[in-house]
One Martini backbone bead per residue (centre of mass of N, CA, C, O) as a GRO file, in nm:
protein
   94
    1MET     BB    1   0.263  -2.109   1.610
    2ILE     BB    2   0.576  -2.245   1.653
    3PHE     BB    3   0.782  -2.016   1.534
    4GLU     BB    4   1.026  -1.737   1.542
    5THR     BB    5   1.186  -1.486   1.377
    6GLU     BB    6   1.269  -1.185   1.268
    7ARG     BB    7   1.152  -1.287   0.948
    8LEU     BB    8   1.004  -1.558   1.048
    9LEU     BB    9   0.756  -1.818   1.004
   10VAL     BB   10   0.632  -2.107   1.185
   11LEU     BB   11   0.376  -2.325   1.051
   12LYS     BB   12   0.105  -2.470   0.991
   13LEU     BB   13  -0.037  -2.627   0.760
   14THR     BB   14  -0.268  -2.559   0.501
   15SER     BB   15  -0.492  -2.562   0.244
   16ASP     BB   16  -0.392  -2.264   0.152
   17ASP     BB   17  -0.092  -2.397   0.068
   18LEU     BB   18  -0.112  -2.552  -0.204
   19GLU     BB   19   0.011  -2.380  -0.423
   20PRO     BB   20   0.305  -2.333  -0.305
   21PHE     BB   21   0.352  -2.632  -0.245
   22HIS     BB   22   0.333  -2.725  -0.537
   23GLU     BB   23   0.553  -2.547  -0.655
   24MET     BB   24   0.777  -2.672  -0.487
   25GLN     BB   25   0.719  -2.994  -0.540
   26SER     BB   26   0.742  -2.928  -0.881
   27ASN     BB   27   1.049  -2.852  -0.850
   28ARG     BB   28   1.335  -2.983  -0.966
   29ASN     BB   29   1.551  -2.808  -0.808
   30VAL     BB   30   1.438  -2.882  -0.534
   31MET     BB   31   1.373  -3.204  -0.542
   32ARG     BB   32   1.662  -3.319  -0.595
   33PHE     BB   33   1.721  -3.301  -0.266
   34VAL     BB   34   1.468  -3.488  -0.173
   35ARG     BB   35   1.349  -3.609  -0.449
   36ALA     BB   36   1.311  -3.757  -0.760
   37LYS     BB   37   1.006  -3.704  -0.759
   38ILE     BB   38   0.755  -3.547  -0.931
   39MET     BB   39   0.456  -3.402  -0.846
   40THR     BB   40   0.139  -3.366  -0.865
   41TYR     BB   41  -0.130  -3.195  -0.782
   42LYS     BB   42  -0.285  -3.434  -0.663
   43ASP     BB   43  -0.053  -3.546  -0.490
   44ASN     BB   44  -0.009  -3.276  -0.325
   45LYS     BB   45  -0.292  -3.269  -0.201
   46LYS     BB   46  -0.267  -3.538  -0.052
   47ASP     BB   47  -0.004  -3.476   0.106
   48LEU     BB   48  -0.106  -3.230   0.260
   49LYS     BB   49  -0.338  -3.371   0.406
   50GLU     BB   50  -0.153  -3.575   0.557
   51VAL     BB   51   0.023  -3.370   0.707
   52ILE     BB   52  -0.213  -3.232   0.862
   53GLU     BB   53  -0.315  -3.498   1.008
   54LYS     BB   54  -0.043  -3.547   1.179
   55TYR     BB   55  -0.070  -3.334   1.403
   56ASP     BB   56  -0.298  -3.523   1.573
   57LYS     BB   57  -0.097  -3.750   1.616
   58PRO     BB   58   0.047  -3.901   1.889
   59ASN     BB   59   0.280  -4.088   1.719
   60ASN     BB   60   0.430  -3.886   1.569
   61ASP     BB   61   0.757  -3.858   1.352
   62PHE     BB   62   0.637  -3.626   1.137
   63TRP     BB   63   0.703  -3.276   1.059
   64ILE     BB   64   0.541  -3.017   0.864
   65TYR     BB   65   0.627  -2.674   0.791
   66ALA     BB   66   0.575  -2.351   0.736
   67VAL     BB   67   0.756  -2.087   0.563
   68LYS     BB   68   0.728  -1.741   0.646
   69ARG     BB   69   0.717  -1.414   0.572
   70LYS     BB   70   0.649  -1.142   0.765
   71SER     BB   71   0.612  -0.892   0.574
   72ASP     BB   72   0.399  -1.086   0.354
   73ASN     BB   73   0.333  -1.401   0.405
   74ALA     BB   74   0.522  -1.560   0.235
   75PHE     BB   75   0.590  -1.856   0.086
   76ILE     BB   76   0.924  -2.025   0.111
   77GLY     BB   77   0.864  -2.307   0.270
   78THR     BB   78   1.003  -2.583   0.454
   79VAL     BB   79   0.991  -2.776   0.761
   80ALA     BB   80   1.141  -3.076   0.901
   81PHE     BB   81   1.058  -3.313   1.156
   82VAL     BB   82   1.258  -3.604   1.244
   83LYS     BB   83   1.198  -3.906   1.417
   84ASP     BB   84   1.404  -4.134   1.564
   85GLU     BB   85   1.566  -4.349   1.772
   86LYS     BB   86   1.805  -4.119   1.827
   87MET     BB   87   1.678  -3.855   1.673
   88MET     BB   88   1.638  -3.532   1.561
   89LYS     BB   89   1.552  -3.403   1.243
   90LEU     BB   90   1.642  -3.154   0.991
   91VAL     BB   91   1.442  -3.020   0.714
   92ILE     BB   92   1.503  -2.784   0.447
   93VAL     BB   93   1.273  -2.616   0.208
   94PHE     BB   94   1.311  -2.361  -0.078
   0.00000   0.00000   0.00000
């Protein structure tokens, strides 16, 4: 676990998160705020694998984590931490 709130858990994504990750990433209403392109299941599977591999890279500057509800462990979205030259940015997708 990365951190938790009273009702939420923020965790590293795993391959078990593929189905809800794909559902979120292929939702036009969600992705219109993040990126213009809706990705296919195959693309999301590849993207999730790359995100997971980045956790172990020493010079990584981009981390995406799962946000899950404590009460039932339901996947409700992601949170991204992006580091650039000046600061760390936070992007939340539900």
